[in-house]
Each structure stands twice: as structure tokens, then as C-alpha cells.
ZADO-1210 file (C-alpha; in nm, 4 decimals, padded with zeros to 6 digits):
<atoms>
<atom x="-06.1051" y="04.9377" z="05.9325" code="MET" pos="1"/>
<atom x="-06.0478" y="05.3248" z="06.0190" code="SER" pos="2"/>
<atom x="-05.7189" y="05.4752" z="05.9908" code="SER" pos="3"/>
<atom x="-05.4922" y="05.4872" z="06.2675" code="SER" pos="4"/>
<atom x="-05.1839" y="05.6744" z="06.4118" code="LEU" pos="5"/>
<atom x="-04.8900" y="05.6357" z="06.2271" code="SER" pos="6"/>
<atom x="-04.6113" y="05.3604" z="06.3709" code="VAL" pos="7"/>
<atom x="-04.3671" y="05.6610" z="06.4686" code="SER" pos="8"/>
<atom x="-04.6522" y="05.8506" z="06.6944" code="THR" pos="9"/>
<atom x="-04.7451" y="05.4899" z="06.8254" code="THR" pos="10"/>
<atom x="-04.3759" y="05.4158" z="06.9204" code="LEU" pos="11"/>
<atom x="-04.2705" y="05.7443" z="07.0454" code="THR" pos="12"/>
<atom x="-04.6084" y="05.8048" z="07.2526" code="ALA" pos="13"/>
<atom x="-04.7443" y="05.4845" z="07.3642" code="PRO" pos="14"/>
<atom x="-05.0411" y="05.4908" z="07.5235" code="SER" pos="15"/>
<atom x="-05.0563" y="05.0856" z="07.5897" code="SER" pos="16"/>
<atom x="-04.8345" y="04.7632" z="07.5770" code="SER" pos="17"/>
<atom x="-04.7173" y="04.6977" z="07.2476" code="ILE" pos="18"/>
<atom x="-04.6214" y="04.3737" z="07.0908" code="LEU" pos="19"/>
<atom x="-04.3647" y="04.3617" z="06.8068" code="ILE" pos="20"/>
<atom x="-04.3478" y="04.0590" z="06.5693" code="GLN" pos="21"/>
<atom x="-04.0473" y="04.0457" z="06.3378" code="ASP" pos="22"/>
<atom x="-03.8824" y="03.7615" z="06.1439" code="ASP" pos="23"/>
<atom x="-03.5330" y="03.6925" z="06.0199" code="PHE" pos="24"/>
<atom x="-03.5400" y="03.9282" z="05.7308" code="SER" pos="25"/>
<atom x="-03.6136" y="04.2507" z="05.9489" code="CYS" pos="26"/>
<atom x="-03.5499" y="04.2789" z="06.3234" code="SER" pos="27"/>
<atom x="-03.7995" y="04.4605" z="06.5638" code="GLY" pos="28"/>
<atom x="-03.5048" y="04.6016" z="06.7732" code="ASP" pos="29"/>
<atom x="-03.5325" y="04.9425" z="06.5435" code="VAL" pos="30"/>
<atom x="-03.9270" y="04.9787" z="06.6769" code="LEU" pos="31"/>
<atom x="-03.8451" y="04.8896" z="07.0233" code="LEU" pos="32"/>
<atom x="-03.5328" y="05.1091" z="07.0396" code="LYS" pos="33"/>
<atom x="-03.7830" y="05.4209" z="06.9298" code="GLU" pos="34"/>
<atom x="-04.0594" y="05.3288" z="07.2210" code="THR" pos="35"/>
<atom x="-03.7418" y="05.2908" z="07.4715" code="LEU" pos="36"/>
<atom x="-03.5738" y="05.6119" z="07.4174" code="ASN" pos="37"/>
<atom x="-03.8874" y="05.8225" z="07.3670" code="ALA" pos="38"/>
<atom x="-03.9674" y="05.7123" z="07.7319" code="LEU" pos="39"/>
<atom x="-03.6503" y="05.7331" z="07.8818" code="LEU" pos="40"/>
<atom x="-03.6353" y="06.1205" z="07.7266" code="SER" pos="41"/>
<atom x="-03.9683" y="06.2044" z="07.9015" code="SER" pos="42"/>
<atom x="-03.8090" y="06.1130" z="08.2355" code="GLY" pos="43"/>
<atom x="-03.9905" y="05.7995" z="08.3057" code="LYS" pos="44"/>
<atom x="-03.8251" y="05.5116" z="08.4760" code="ARG" pos="45"/>
<atom x="-03.8034" y="05.1640" z="08.2722" code="VAL" pos="46"/>
<atom x="-03.7051" y="04.7888" z="08.3646" code="VAL" pos="47"/>
<atom x="-03.5152" y="04.6714" z="08.0552" code="TYR" pos="48"/>
<atom x="-03.4773" y="04.2955" z="08.0297" code="VAL" pos="49"/>
<atom x="-03.2086" y="04.1908" z="07.7983" code="GLN" pos="50"/>
<atom x="-03.2545" y="03.8082" z="07.6913" code="ALA" pos="51"/>
<atom x="-03.0099" y="03.8261" z="07.3862" code="GLU" pos="52"/>
<atom x="-02.6564" y="03.8589" z="07.3844" code="PRO" pos="53"/>
<atom x="-02.6378" y="04.1959" z="07.1650" code="LYS" pos="54"/>
<atom x="-02.5365" y="04.5574" z="07.1953" code="ARG" pos="55"/>
<atom x="-02.7749" y="04.7486" z="07.4264" code="PRO" pos="56"/>
<atom x="-03.0481" y="04.9969" z="07.2449" code="LEU" pos="57"/>
<atom x="-03.0145" y="05.2470" z="07.5099" code="ILE" pos="58"/>
<atom x="-02.8656" y="05.6166" z="07.4652" code="GLN" pos="59"/>
<atom x="-02.5533" y="05.6673" z="07.7063" code="SER" pos="60"/>
<atom x="-02.7287" y="05.9708" z="07.8636" code="HIS" pos="61"/>
<atom x="-03.0625" y="05.7964" z="07.9318" code="LEU" pos="62"/>
<atom x="-02.9362" y="05.5148" z="08.1495" code="LYS" pos="63"/>
<atom x="-02.9842" y="05.6809" z="08.4669" code="LYS" pos="64"/>
<atom x="-03.3786" y="05.6164" z="08.4329" code="ASN" pos="65"/>
<atom x="-03.3198" y="05.2660" z="08.3507" code="LEU" pos="66"/>
<atom x="-03.2765" y="04.9455" z="08.5527" code="GLU" pos="67"/>
<atom x="-03.0934" y="04.6935" z="08.3231" code="PHE" pos="68"/>
<atom x="-03.1605" y="04.3353" z="08.4119" code="VAL" pos="69"/>
<atom x="-02.9639" y="04.0449" z="08.2053" code="SER" pos="70"/>
<atom x="-03.0776" y="03.7044" z="08.1673" code="VAL" pos="71"/>
<atom x="-02.8489" y="03.4788" z="08.3541" code="PRO" pos="72"/>
<atom x="-02.7692" y="03.2198" z="08.0791" code="TRP" pos="73"/>
<atom x="-02.4714" y="03.0864" z="08.2327" code="ARG" pos="74"/>
<atom x="-02.6161" y="02.9940" z="08.5722" code="ASP" pos="75"/>
<atom x="-02.9285" y="02.8206" z="08.4265" code="PHE" pos="76"/>
<atom x="-03.1474" y="02.5943" z="08.6296" code="SER" pos="77"/>
<atom x="-03.5328" y="02.5704" z="08.6358" code="PRO" pos="78"/>
<atom x="-03.5504" y="02.7064" z="08.9933" code="PRO" pos="79"/>
<atom x="-03.3044" y="02.9868" z="08.8696" code="MET" pos="80"/>
<atom x="-03.5671" y="03.0771" z="08.5880" code="ALA" pos="81"/>
<atom x="-03.8443" y="03.1092" z="08.8091" code="LYS" pos="82"/>
<atom x="-03.6708" y="03.3386" z="09.0615" code="GLU" pos="83"/>
<atom x="-03.5543" y="03.5474" z="08.7851" code="PHE" pos="84"/>
<atom x="-03.9179" y="03.6166" z="08.6507" code="LEU" pos="85"/>
<atom x="-04.0069" y="03.6807" z="09.0039" code="GLN" pos="86"/>
<atom x="-03.7296" y="03.9136" z="09.0621" code="LYS" pos="87"/>
<atom x="-03.8644" y="04.1313" z="08.7541" code="CYS" pos="88"/>
<atom x="-04.1853" y="04.1429" z="08.8649" code="VAL" pos="89"/>
<atom x="-04.0924" y="04.2761" z="09.2095" code="GLU" pos="90"/>
<atom x="-03.9022" y="04.5233" z="09.0642" code="LEU" pos="91"/>
<atom x="-04.1718" y="04.6705" z="08.8104" code="VAL" pos="92"/>
<atom x="-04.3841" y="04.6482" z="09.1190" code="LYS" pos="93"/>
<atom x="-04.1554" y="04.8695" z="09.3195" code="LYS" pos="94"/>
<atom x="-04.1002" y="05.1262" z="09.0734" code="LEU" pos="95"/>
<atom x="-04.4366" y="05.1263" z="08.9034" code="LYS" pos="96"/>
<atom x="-04.2497" y="05.1322" z="08.5902" code="CYS" pos="97"/>
<atom x="-04.2732" y="04.9897" z="08.2157" code="SER" pos="98"/>
<atom x="-04.1218" y="04.6672" z="08.1199" code="LEU" pos="99"/>
<atom x="-03.9101" y="04.5978" z="07.8074" code="PHE" pos="100"/>
<atom x="-03.8059" y="04.2643" z="07.6725" code="ILE" pos="101"/>
<atom x="-03.5878" y="04.2717" z="07.3941" code="ASP" pos="102"/>
<atom x="-03.6982" y="03.9052" z="07.2771" code="SER" pos="103"/>
<atom x="-03.9746" y="03.7418" z="07.4587" code="ILE" pos="104"/>
<atom x="-03.8843" y="03.4399" z="07.2133" code="SER" pos="105"/>
<atom x="-03.5312" y="03.4138" z="07.3995" code="ALA" pos="106"/>
<atom x="-03.6776" y="03.4577" z="07.7316" code="LEU" pos="107"/>
<atom x="-03.8971" y="03.1514" z="07.6634" code="SER" pos="108"/>
<atom x="-03.6059" y="02.9789" z="07.5402" code="ALA" pos="109"/>
<atom x="-03.4275" y="03.0570" z="07.8910" code="PHE" pos="110"/>
<atom x="-03.7513" y="02.9498" z="08.1008" code="VAL" pos="111"/>
<atom x="-03.8116" y="02.6428" z="07.9196" code="GLY" pos="112"/>
<atom x="-04.2045" y="02.7470" z="07.8655" code="SER" pos="113"/>
<atom x="-04.4177" y="02.9550" z="07.6353" code="ASP" pos="114"/>
<atom x="-04.6928" y="02.9294" z="07.9062" code="HIS" pos="115"/>
<atom x="-04.4787" y="03.0298" z="08.1572" code="THR" pos="116"/>
<atom x="-04.3599" y="03.3492" z="07.9490" code="CYS" pos="117"/>
<atom x="-04.7209" y="03.4159" z="07.9037" code="VAL" pos="118"/>
<atom x="-04.8158" y="03.4377" z="08.2490" code="ARG" pos="119"/>
<atom x="-04.5315" y="03.6105" z="08.3408" code="PHE" pos="120"/>
<atom x="-04.6606" y="03.8978" z="08.1252" code="ILE" pos="121"/>
<atom x="-04.9912" y="03.8742" z="08.2979" code="GLN" pos="122"/>
<atom x="-04.8359" y="03.9045" z="08.6311" code="MET" pos="123"/>
<atom x="-04.6617" y="04.2088" z="08.5120" code="VAL" pos="124"/>
<atom x="-04.9738" y="04.3848" z="08.3884" code="GLN" pos="125"/>
<atom x="-05.1545" y="04.3001" z="08.7195" code="GLN" pos="126"/>
<atom x="-04.9100" y="04.5195" z="08.9280" code="VAL" pos="127"/>
<atom x="-05.0380" y="04.8333" z="08.8018" code="ASP" pos="128"/>
<atom x="-05.3366" y="04.9582" z="08.5121" code="ALA" pos="129"/>
<atom x="-05.0478" y="05.2298" z="08.4156" code="LYS" pos="130"/>
<atom x="-04.7540" y="04.9702" z="08.3790" code="VAL" pos="131"/>
<atom x="-04.6925" y="04.8488" z="08.0098" code="ALA" pos="132"/>
<atom x="-04.5088" y="04.6073" z="07.8512" code="VAL" pos="133"/>
<atom x="-04.3273" y="04.6313" z="07.5412" code="PHE" pos="134"/>
<atom x="-04.1381" y="04.3271" z="07.3818" code="CYS" pos="135"/>
<atom x="-04.0455" y="04.1792" z="07.0603" code="VAL" pos="136"/>
<atom x="-04.1628" y="03.8335" z="06.9583" code="LEU" pos="137"/>
<atom x="-03.9707" y="03.6418" z="06.6710" code="HIS" pos="138"/>
<atom x="-04.1808" y="03.4504" z="06.4217" code="LYS" pos="139"/>
<atom x="-04.2571" y="03.0884" z="06.4704" code="HIS" pos="140"/>
<atom x="-04.0969" y="03.0600" z="06.7722" code="THR" pos="141"/>
<atom x="-04.3882" y="03.0373" z="07.0130" code="PHE" pos="142"/>
<atom x="-04.6405" y="02.7716" z="06.9742" code="ALA" pos="143"/>
<atom x="-04.9644" y="02.8859" z="06.7860" code="PRO" pos="144"/>
<atom x="-05.1853" y="02.8643" z="07.0826" code="GLU" pos="145"/>
<atom x="-04.9469" y="03.0391" z="07.3200" code="HIS" pos="146"/>
<atom x="-04.8613" y="03.3316" z="07.0361" code="GLU" pos="147"/>
<atom x="-05.2651" y="03.3775" z="07.0223" code="GLN" pos="148"/>
<atom x="-05.2866" y="03.4146" z="07.3754" code="THR" pos="149"/>
<atom x="-05.0084" y="03.6458" z="07.4145" code="LEU" pos="150"/>
<atom x="-05.1403" y="03.8699" z="07.1266" code="SER" pos="151"/>
<atom x="-05.4573" y="03.9028" z="07.3408" code="HIS" pos="152"/>
<atom x="-05.2663" y="04.0535" z="07.6086" code="LEU" pos="153"/>
<atom x="-05.1383" y="04.3645" z="07.3967" code="PHE" pos="154"/>
<atom x="-05.3668" y="04.6588" z="07.2781" code="ASN" pos="155"/>
<atom x="-05.1136" y="04.7346" z="06.9960" code="THR" pos="156"/>
<atom x="-04.9307" y="04.5025" z="06.7623" code="GLN" pos="157"/>
<atom x="-04.6618" y="04.6016" z="06.5121" code="VAL" pos="158"/>
<atom x="-04.5735" y="04.3266" z="06.2309" code="THR" pos="159"/>
<atom x="-04.2596" y="04.3493" z="06.0317" code="LEU" pos="160"/>
<atom x="-04.1860" y="04.2165" z="05.7006" code="ARG" pos="161"/>
<atom x="-04.0142" y="04.2561" z="05.4006" code="THR" pos="162"/>
<atom x="-04.1301" y="04.2666" z="05.0299" code="GLU" pos="163"/>
<atom x="-03.8762" y="04.1299" z="04.7340" code="PRO" pos="164"/>
<atom x="-03.7241" y="04.4625" z="04.5837" code="GLY" pos="165"/>
<atom x="-03.7546" y="04.6723" z="04.8931" code="ASP" pos="166"/>
<atom x="-03.4666" y="04.6793" z="05.1665" code="THR" pos="167"/>
<atom x="-03.7065" y="04.8700" z="05.4081" code="ARG" pos="168"/>
<atom x="-03.9444" y="04.6904" z="05.6200" code="ALA" pos="169"/>
<atom x="-04.3165" y="04.7132" z="05.6015" code="ILE" pos="170"/>
<atom x="-04.5054" y="04.7814" z="05.9562" code="ALA" pos="171"/>
<atom x="-04.8603" y="04.6625" z="05.9738" code="HIS" pos="172"/>
<atom x="-04.9811" y="04.8377" z="06.2819" code="THR" pos="173"/>
<atom x="-05.2887" y="04.7053" z="06.4689" code="VAL" pos="174"/>
<atom x="-05.4634" y="04.8842" z="06.7818" code="HIS" pos="175"/>
<atom x="-05.7324" y="04.7794" z="06.9624" code="MET" pos="176"/>
<atom x="-05.9619" y="05.0470" z="07.0869" code="LYS" pos="177"/>
<atom x="-06.2330" y="05.0376" z="07.3505" code="LYS" pos="178"/>
<atom x="-06.5420" y="04.8489" z="07.2708" code="GLY" pos="179"/>
<atom x="-06.3582" y="04.5862" z="07.0837" code="GLY" pos="180"/>
<atom x="-06.3071" y="04.8250" z="06.7609" code="ARG" pos="181"/>
<atom x="-05.9720" y="04.8054" z="06.5768" code="THR" pos="182"/>
<atom x="-05.7764" y="05.0580" z="06.3735" code="SER" pos="183"/>
<atom x="-05.5046" y="04.9694" z="06.1452" code="SER" pos="184"/>
<atom x="-05.2207" y="05.0990" z="05.9298" code="VAL" pos="185"/>
<atom x="-04.9334" y="04.9913" z="05.6923" code="LYS" pos="186"/>
<atom x="-04.6220" y="05.1860" z="05.6475" code="GLU" pos="187"/>
<atom x="-04.2737" y="05.1548" z="05.5040" code="HIS" pos="188"/>
<atom x="-04.0084" y="05.2044" z="05.8053" code="VAL" pos="189"/>
<atom x="-03.6474" y="05.2412" z="05.8027" code="TRP" pos="190"/>
<atom x="-03.3501" y="05.3970" z="05.9964" code="VAL" pos="191"/>
<atom x="-03.1014" y="05.6505" z="05.8577" code="ASP" pos="192"/>
<atom x="-02.7911" y="05.5217" z="05.9628" code="HIS" pos="193"/>
<atom x="-02.6126" y="05.8412" z="05.9047" code="LEU" pos="194"/>
<atom x="-02.8264" y="06.0471" z="06.0891" code="THR" pos="195"/>
<atom x="-02.9539" y="05.7819" z="06.3129" code="ASN" pos="196"/>
<atom x="-03.2955" y="05.9083" z="06.2819" code="THR" pos="197"/>
<atom x="-03.6292" y="05.6642" z="06.2218" code="PHE" pos="198"/>
<atom x="-03.8337" y="05.7203" z="05.9398" code="HIS" pos="199"/>
<atom x="-04.1626" y="05.6041" z="05.7958" code="SER" pos="200"/>
<atom x="-04.3620" y="05.6550" z="05.4848" code="LEU" pos="201"/>
<atom x="-04.7139" y="05.5314" z="05.3886" code="PRO" pos="202"/>
<atom x="-04.7138" y="05.1726" z="05.2426" code="TYR" pos="203"/>
<atom x="-04.7564" y="05.1571" z="04.8881" code="LYS" pos="204"/>
<atom x="-04.7610" y="04.8225" z="04.6991" code="GLN" pos="205"/>
<atom x="-04.4416" y="04.6982" z="04.5727" code="ASN" pos="206"/>
<atom x="-04.4504" y="04.6436" z="04.1797" code="ARG" pos="207"/>
<atom x="-04.0785" y="04.5628" z="04.1428" code="PHE" pos="208"/>
<atom x="-04.0023" y="04.9242" z="04.0752" code="GLY" pos="209"/>
<atom x="-03.8755" y="05.0043" z="04.4120" code="LEU" pos="210"/>
<atom x="-03.5512" y="05.1121" z="04.5325" code="ARG" pos="211"/>
<atom x="-03.4101" y="05.1985" z="04.8515" code="HIS" pos="212"/>
<atom x="-03.2764" y="05.5851" z="04.8807" code="LEU" pos="213"/>
<atom x="-03.3149" y="05.6367" z="05.2599" code="GLY" pos="214"/>
<atom x="-03.5370" y="05.9320" z="05.2164" code="ASN" pos="215"/>
<atom x="-03.8913" y="06.0419" z="05.0954" code="GLU" pos="216"/>
<atom x="-03.7537" y="05.9861" z="04.7310" code="ASP" pos="217"/>
<atom x="-03.7246" y="05.6167" z="04.7981" code="ALA" pos="218"/>
<atom x="-04.0331" y="05.5197" z="04.5828" code="LEU" pos="219"/>
<atom x="-03.9559" y="05.4764" z="04.2244" code="GLU" pos="220"/>
<atom x="-04.3277" y="05.3973" z="04.0908" code="GLN" pos="221"/>
<atom x="-04.3723" y="05.1873" z="03.7875" code="THR" pos="222"/>
<atom x="-04.5094" y="05.3662" z="03.4922" code="ASN" pos="223"/>
<atom x="-04.8914" y="05.4096" z="03.5621" code="ASP" pos="224"/>
<atom x="-04.9728" y="05.3351" z="03.1662" code="SER" pos="225"/>
<atom x="-04.8590" y="04.9777" z="03.2661" code="ASN" pos="226"/>
<atom x="-05.1046" y="04.9213" z="03.5557" code="ASP" pos="227"/>
<atom x="-05.4063" y="04.8345" z="03.3329" code="ASN" pos="228"/>
<atom x="-05.1848" y="04.6691" z="03.0397" code="ASP" pos="229"/>
<atom x="-05.1835" y="04.2910" z="03.0754" code="PRO" pos="230"/>
<atom x="-04.8961" y="04.2528" z="02.8541" code="THR" pos="231"/>
<atom x="-04.7017" y="04.4669" z="03.0269" code="ALA" pos="232"/>
<atom x="-04.5172" y="04.2166" z="03.2369" code="ASN" pos="233"/>
<atom x="-04.4922" y="03.9125" z="03.0020" code="LEU" pos="234"/>
<atom x="-04.1955" y="03.7123" z="02.9239" code="THR" pos="235"/>
<atom x="-04.2761" y="03.6830" z="02.5779" code="PHE" pos="236"/>
<atom x="-04.3463" y="03.9619" z="02.2837" code="ASN" pos="237"/>
<atom x="-04.7056" y="03.9787" z="02.1086" code="LEU" pos="238"/>
<atom x="-04.5900" y="04.2513" z="01.8882" code="SER" pos="239"/>
<atom x="-04.2882" y="04.3112" z="01.6409" code="LEU" pos="240"/>
<atom x="-04.0152" y="04.5607" z="01.6671" code="SER" pos="241"/>
<atom x="-03.9377" y="04.7943" z="01.3374" code="GLU" pos="242"/>
<atom x="-03.6168" y="04.5999" z="01.2851" code="GLN" pos="243"/>
<atom x="-03.7863" y="04.2380" z="01.2915" code="GLU" pos="244"/>
<atom x="-04.0660" y="04.4160" z="01.0680" code="LYS" pos="245"/>
<atom x="-03.7826" y="04.4725" z="00.8123" code="HIS" pos="246"/>
<atom x="-03.6522" y="04.1306" z="00.8517" code="THR" pos="247"/>
<atom x="-03.9585" y="03.9624" z="00.7856" code="ARG" pos="248"/>
<atom x="-04.0204" y="04.1863" z="00.4964" code="ALA" pos="249"/>
<atom x="-03.6985" y="04.0938" z="00.3048" code="ASN" pos="250"/>
<atom x="-03.6965" y="03.7303" z="00.4306" code="THR" pos="251"/>
<atom x="-03.6964" y="03.5068" z="00.0883" code="ALA" pos="252"/>
<atom x="-03.9591" y="03.2337" z="00.1131" code="LEU" pos="253"/>
<atom x="-03.8459" y="02.9064" z="-00.0686" code="PRO" pos="254"/>
<atom x="-04.2012" y="02.8912" z="-00.2719" code="TYR" pos="255"/>
<atom x="-04.1650" y="03.2594" z="-00.3882" code="MET" pos="256"/>
<atom x="-04.0084" y="03.3793" z="-00.6973" code="ASP" pos="257"/>
<atom x="-03.7117" y="03.5961" z="-00.5450" code="ASN" pos="258"/>
<atom x="-03.4829" y="03.6180" z="-00.8706" code="THR" pos="259"/>
<atom x="-03.5353" y="04.0035" z="-00.8653" code="GLN" pos="260"/>
<atom x="-03.4037" y="04.0566" z="-00.4909" code="GLY" pos="261"/>
<atom x="-03.7731" y="04.0435" z="-00.3469" code="LYS" pos="262"/>
<atom x="-04.0560" y="03.7903" z="-00.3582" code="ARG" pos="263"/>
<atom x="-04.3199" y="03.8019" z="-00.6449" code="THR" pos="264"/>
<atom x="-04.6490" y="03.8379" z="-00.5497" code="THR" pos="265"/>
<atom x="-04.7757" y="03.9597" z="-00.8813" code="SER" pos="266"/>
<atom x="-05.0068" y="03.7148" z="-01.0728" code="THR" pos="267"/>
<atom x="-04.8132" y="03.7960" z="-01.3713" code="THR" pos="268"/>
<atom x="-04.6643" y="03.4824" z="-01.5093" code="PRO" pos="269"/>
<atom x="-04.2610" y="03.4468" z="-01.4647" code="THR" pos="270"/>
<atom x="-04.2170" y="03.1267" z="-01.7055" code="THR" pos="271"/>
<atom x="-03.8949" y="03.2850" z="-01.8445" code="SER" pos="272"/>
<atom x="-03.7342" y="03.3187" z="-01.5080" code="THR" pos="273"/>
<atom x="-03.8438" y="02.9870" z="-01.3895" code="ALA" pos="274"/>
<atom x="-03.6796" y="02.8187" z="-01.7098" code="SER" pos="275"/>
<atom x="-03.3635" y="03.0245" z="-01.6683" code="SER" pos="276"/>
<atom x="-03.3404" y="02.9547" z="-01.3148" code="SER" pos="277"/>
<atom x="-03.4408" y="02.5571" z="-01.4246" code="SER" pos="278"/>
<atom x="-03.1562" y="02.5393" z="-01.6412" code="LYS" pos="279"/>
<atom x="-02.8852" y="02.6791" z="-01.3768" code="ALA" pos="280"/>
<atom x="-02.9598" y="02.4338" z="-01.1548" code="THR" pos="281"/>
<atom x="-03.0435" y="02.1449" z="-01.3606" code="GLY" pos="282"/>
<atom x="-03.3709" y="02.0638" z="-01.1628" code="ARG" pos="283"/>
<atom x="-03.7245" y="02.1726" z="-01.1849" code="GLY" pos="284"/>
<atom x="-03.8492" y="02.4729" z="-01.0155" code="VAL" pos="285"/>
<atom x="-04.2108" y="02.5323" z="-00.8900" code="ILE" pos="286"/>
<atom x="-04.3189" y="02.9050" z="-00.8138" code="TYR" pos="287"/>
<atom x="-04.6375" y="02.9948" z="-00.6198" code="TYR" pos="288"/>
<atom x="-04.8446" y="03.2800" z="-00.7942" code="GLU" pos="289"/>
<atom x="-05.1229" y="03.4194" z="-00.5462" code="PRO" pos="290"/>
<atom x="-05.4580" y="03.4441" z="-00.6903" code="ASP" pos="291"/>
<atom x="-05.6388" y="03.7639" z="-00.7182" code="GLU" pos="292"/>
<atom x="-05.8857" y="03.6525" z="-00.4109" code="VAL" pos="293"/>
<atom x="-05.5887" y="03.5388" z="-00.1941" code="ASP" pos="294"/>
<atom x="-05.4991" y="03.7468" z="00.1002" code="ASP" pos="295"/>
<atom x="-05.1260" y="03.8168" z="00.0789" code="PHE" pos="296"/>
<atom x="-05.0878" y="04.1208" z="00.3231" code="ASP" pos="297"/>
<atom x="-05.0377" y="04.2153" z="00.6695" code="ASP" pos="298"/>
<atom x="-05.3720" y="04.3063" z="00.7169" code="GLU" pos="299"/>
<atom x="-05.6729" y="04.1267" z="00.8720" code="ASP" pos="300"/>
<atom x="-05.5962" y="03.7448" z="00.7579" code="PRO" pos="301"/>
<atom x="-05.9787" y="03.6507" z="00.7461" code="ASP" pos="302"/>
<atom x="-06.0845" y="03.9789" z="00.5590" code="ASP" pos="303"/>
<atom x="-06.0994" y="03.7511" z="00.2267" code="ASP" pos="304"/>
<atom x="-06.3441" y="03.5240" z="00.4194" code="LEU" pos="305"/>
<atom x="-06.7229" y="03.5828" z="00.3095" code="ASP" pos="306"/>
<atom x="-06.8428" y="03.5935" z="00.6491" code="LEU" pos="307"/>
</atoms>
């Protein structure tokens, strides 16, 4: 796939309908808000369907261009659900404007049918070629066959997910071009809550060296020298530290002569030493004295073999 426009450009200057897919770990509200405020700021009219009871995404000074419609959960009935969807279609047809749905998953729960929601989107898109639909779909809330049908109605899809060790979301944007070709791009996205601004950076593989700082310095890359080292992330050691080497060198082995404060590896007999030690303990003592052909050092253990 070829490169695509960044998610920021896609959201603030949308050229077609956008489906945002999120999950419990990262909400698509942030992306939907960017597109909504961008269209309202440009003076365009928008019909906004609020299916989930939460704080509105619209900036107060932009509400003059907004037709706000709330799902009547308290007055639910099958006829009411059908009437509500028809009301939304007529409103879009009257204003010739784009439709925003904060959660098509919640709208499906209200209507009671994924298929009905898919048909609703089709009816809105048939109103006018310039009418675009923007909505959020929560993961695993639609039946697989209806989710696939729904995704085919949108030229642009943005899928959100997270990775361990990174508090920012990863946005994977796929755009369907004319002729059936697609382009895609992956980015890290987040909102700076101090300035209430949206940010994005090119996606880089998380190697558990990432931390969130809220700006371009957020990526803390792991040492490049570890990238090609197969022993870099092992849970056990294949080598000894200097302290471990020192401890090993001064470890007294039970079959060596250690009476001089260090192990004796000389081929010189230590009969007198062994005799005195034997008298002191009242027991016999056996020591090992390496032969001249024995390999008793830290070099290659097989270099004494005739290979």
C-alpha cells in the first residue's frame, strides 16, 4: 500500500465518510471531535446524533451550525425507534448536510438491530452525493457480517488500539481510492489536555521503551545495539559479572588443596600438607593433582582434545 494522508489531515479536512472503530482501551470520541469541530468551524451545517449519555463534544461557540438530536431512550418502543431514524434522514435531506453519530453501537442497541442501522446509513448516503457520515463503532458490538457490510459503506476507516507500555492510541487509517486501490498509514495520536490540542506522530514499533510525555519527545527508543542482540531481553544471564568471576576464582573446591589460602593446581606433590591436615582431623584426606595434560583454566574446555 502507498502512503496516505495523516490522520490529522483526514479528520480536519474530510473528503468522504469516516468510520472510527475503537475499543474499551481507547475512545474514538477524540477523533470524532476533531472532524466535528473542523466542519463546524468552516461554517458547514451538521446533524449530530447523540446515542450515548455523555458530555457533548461540540465547542459552545460552534453550536449555531449544529442540529442536535438525542436518542429518546426513556420513550423507547419499536415504532418510536423507526420514527426516530426516519426523522434523522429527513433532517439530513432538508439541510443537505453531514451526519455525525457518536456511537452507532449504542444506536443499534436502541433500534434493536444491526441490519437496521446499516440500512439507515445507506439511506442517509443516498440523500445526496455530498452528504457524508461520520460515526464511531465499538469493537465486537456488531455481528461480524453486519460489521463487514457497514465498513464497505465508508471510504475511510480509522481503527484505534493501544500497545503495552504506551498510553497513547495507535490510529491505523485506511482510505479507499477510486479504482479500488487503498492507502494506509499508522500513527500515534493523543490529546494534550493542557492546551486541548490534538497531536499525531508517525508510528514506531513499541519495544517497551516508550513513555508518555505528551509531545514529540514521547518516544524513548531502546538502545540500537540491542536490536540485533538475541541475548538482550533474556530473563537469565549467559555471562558472569566481574564480582561473580572474582567469587568463582576464590571458591574452595573440596577435592583441591586449599590450605595455602588458594586452590593448588600444581603438579608438585603436597604430601606433607596432606599429612598435617590428616593428623588435625583424624581422618584421611584425598587431593586431586592435575596432570600436565589436564585443561584447568578458563579457556576453551575442549582445546586439550586431539581433534
